[in-house]
C-alpha positions in Angstrom: 89.1 144.7 146.9 86.8 146.8 149.1 87.9 149.5 151.6 86.3 152.5 153.3 87.9 155.4 155.1 85.8 157.5 157.5 85.8 161.1 156.3 83.6 164.0 157.3 83.1 166.9 154.9 85.9 169.4 155.8 87.5 172.5 154.4 89.8 171.3 151.7 92.9 173.5 151.3 95.8 173.5 148.9 98.2 176.1 147.7 97.2 177.8 144.5 99.1 176.4 141.5 99.7 179.9 140.2 102.9 181.0 141.9 101.7 184.6 141.9 98.6 183.7 143.9 100.5 182.0 146.7 100.7 184.1 149.8 102.5 181.8 152.2 105.0 180.3 149.9 104.0 176.7 150.8 104.0 174.0 148.1 100.7 172.5 147.2 100.1 168.9 148.4 97.7 168.4 145.4 98.9 165.5 143.3 96.3 164.8 140.7 92.8 164.3 139.5 90.6 161.2 139.2 87.9 161.4 136.6 84.7 159.5 135.9 84.0 158.9 132.2 80.4 158.9 131.0 78.8 162.3 131.8 82.2 163.7 132.9 84.7 163.4 130.1 81.9 163.0 127.5 78.3 164.2 127.5 75.9 161.9 129.3 74.5 159.0 127.4 71.7 158.3 129.7 69.7 156.4 127.1 72.3 153.6 127.5 71.0 152.8 131.0 67.4 152.7 129.8 68.5 150.2 127.2 70.5 148.1 129.7 67.6 147.9 132.1 65.3 147.0 129.2 67.4 144.1 128.0 67.9 142.9 131.6 64.3 143.1 132.4 64.7 145.4 135.5 63.2 148.7 136.4 65.1 152.0 137.1 65.1 151.4 140.9 67.4 148.4 140.4 71.2 148.9 140.2 72.5 147.3 137.0 75.8 146.1 138.4 74.2 144.9 141.6 71.6 143.0 139.5 74.2 141.2 137.4 76.3 140.3 140.5 73.2 138.8 142.1 72.5 136.4 139.3 73.1 132.9 140.7 74.4 131.2 137.5 77.7 132.1 135.8 76.1 131.6 132.4 73.4 134.2 133.2 76.0 136.7 134.5 78.1 136.2 131.4 75.1 136.7 129.1 74.0 139.9 131.0 77.5 141.3 130.8 77.6 140.6 127.0 74.4 142.5 126.5 75.7 145.5 128.5 79.0 145.5 126.5 77.0 145.4 123.2 75.1 148.5 124.2 78.2 150.4 125.3 80.0 149.5 122.1 77.2 150.9 120.0 77.0 154.0 122.1 80.8 154.7 122.0 80.8 156.0 118.4 78.3 158.7 119.5 80.5 160.0 122.4 80.7 163.8 122.5 83.5 165.4 124.6 82.4 167.7 127.4 83.0 171.4 126.8 86.4 172.4 128.1 87.7 168.8 128.2 90.9 169.4 126.1 91.6 172.8 127.8 91.5 171.2 131.2 93.7 168.3 130.3 96.2 170.5 128.6 96.4 172.6 131.8 96.9 169.6 134.0 99.5 168.2 131.7 101.4 171.6 131.7 101.4 171.5 135.5 102.8 167.9 135.6 99.7 166.7 137.5 98.7 163.1 137.5 95.4 162.0 135.9 93.5 158.7 136.3 90.1 157.3 135.5 87.6 155.5 137.8 84.5 154.5 135.9 81.8 151.9 135.8 82.1 151.7 132.0 83.8 148.7 130.4 87.3 149.1 129.0 86.4 149.3 125.3 84.3 152.5 125.2 86.8 154.1 127.6 89.7 153.4 125.3 87.7 154.6 122.4 87.1 158.0 124.1 90.8 158.4 125.0 92.0 157.4 121.5 89.5 159.7 119.7 89.5 162.8 121.9 92.5 162.6 124.2 95.3 160.9 122.3 97.9 163.3 123.6 97.1 162.6 127.2 98.0 159.8 129.6 95.7 158.4 132.3 97.2 155.9 134.8 95.8 153.9 136.3 92.5 153.3 134.6 89.9 151.6 136.7 87.0 150.2 134.8 84.2 147.6 135.2 86.7 145.1 133.8 89.3 145.8 136.5 89.5 142.6 138.7 89.2 142.6 142.5 88.1 146.3 142.8 84.5 147.0 143.7 82.8 149.7 141.6 81.8 153.1 142.8 80.3 154.2 145.3 82.8 151.9 147.0 86.0 154.0 147.4 88.3 151.0 146.5 89.2 152.4 143.0 90.2 155.8 144.3 92.2 154.3 147.1 94.0 152.0 144.6 94.9 155.0 142.5 96.3 156.9 145.4 98.4 153.9 146.4 99.7 153.6 142.8 100.6 157.3 142.8 102.3 156.9 146.2 100.2 159.6 147.8 97.3 160.1 150.2 93.7 160.2 149.0 93.5 163.7 150.6 95.9 164.9 147.9 93.5 164.0 145.1 90.3 165.4 143.6 87.5 163.1 142.3 85.5 164.7 139.5 82.2 163.2 138.4 78.6 163.8 137.6 76.8 161.3 139.9 76.2 160.6 143.5 78.3 157.4 143.2 81.3 159.6 142.1 80.8 162.0 145.0 80.3 159.2 147.6 83.4 157.2 146.4 85.6 160.3 146.6 84.2 161.4 149.9 84.6 157.9 151.5 88.2 157.7 150.2 89.0 161.0 151.8 89.5 163.0 148.5 88.0 166.3 147.6 85.0 166.0 145.2 83.9 168.2 142.4 80.5 167.8 140.8 80.1 168.6 137.0 76.6 169.9 136.7 74.1 168.8 134.1 70.3 169.0 133.8 69.7 166.0 135.9 72.1 166.3 138.9 71.4 169.8 140.2 70.2 168.5 143.6 73.6 167.0 144.2 75.1 170.5 144.7 73.8 170.4 148.2 74.7 166.8 149.0 76.9 166.2 151.9 79.4 164.3 149.8 79.9 167.2 147.3 82.7 169.6 148.1 82.5 171.9 145.0 80.6 172.1 141.7 81.4 173.4 138.3 79.4 174.0 135.1 82.2 173.2 132.6 85.3 171.1 133.0 87.7 174.0 132.3 86.1 175.9 135.2 88.5 173.7 137.2 91.5 175.6 135.9 90.7 178.8 137.9 89.9 176.7 141.0 93.4 175.1 140.8 95.1 178.3 139.8 93.8 180.3 142.8 92.9 177.7 145.4 89.7 177.1 147.3 89.3 176.7 151.1 85.7 176.2 152.0 83.4 173.4 150.9 79.9 174.1 149.5 81.0 177.3 147.8 80.7 177.6 144.1 84.1 178.8 142.9 82.4 181.8 141.2 80.6 184.5 143.1 77.4 186.3 141.7 79.5 188.7 139.7 81.4 185.9 137.9 84.6 186.6 139.7 86.6 183.8 141.2 86.6 183.4 144.9 90.2 183.0 146.1 91.7 182.0 149.3 92.5 184.8 151.7 
């Protein structure tokens, strides 16, 4: 399933989740958060992609999934997928949760907000991460590389599917990730996007598909508590205070 929604970067507004910070008394239309996995819920395991390209015999300019899809023979596609799964399964035991992961998830759970996953990882390492580090939290639906009939990011189909399952509009969601694919998928779906910064994605702070950026996952708590109106504004000012909606 593939779908795209035209969406220009716009001020994204919602009522602060902290009742004391609400000035107009309006309820928030914010329904939940969609998360990427590798590099977002856990620290990046970039070495995996180098290994994948090596075993597939492709260079870094070639998209891994696109390459596999382009293989003409089913047996070749199956063999390539098996190699990728083997690398991910070896790497999953080395997953390290992102700083602030549990704190953010506990906060979202306390507010009754929905959580879902949209990742290009296979299902096994995703389930390992959830079982090992987030066993008290529920993510529904979970879109992985194994999910049939939904094209992977940067196609927005996964996010649109999640919004439909939740019975809400994509505009009421946030997509959180660490890559351009994450930002593009969220933007095309019509959702707000939050970039989790690392040493390799700093340039994406200024990309047209990035609404906001954070340094740690639990930085999102104050964003949601107090609300943000303008895109391209880091939620903290130079003095470390949170910028709130007037």
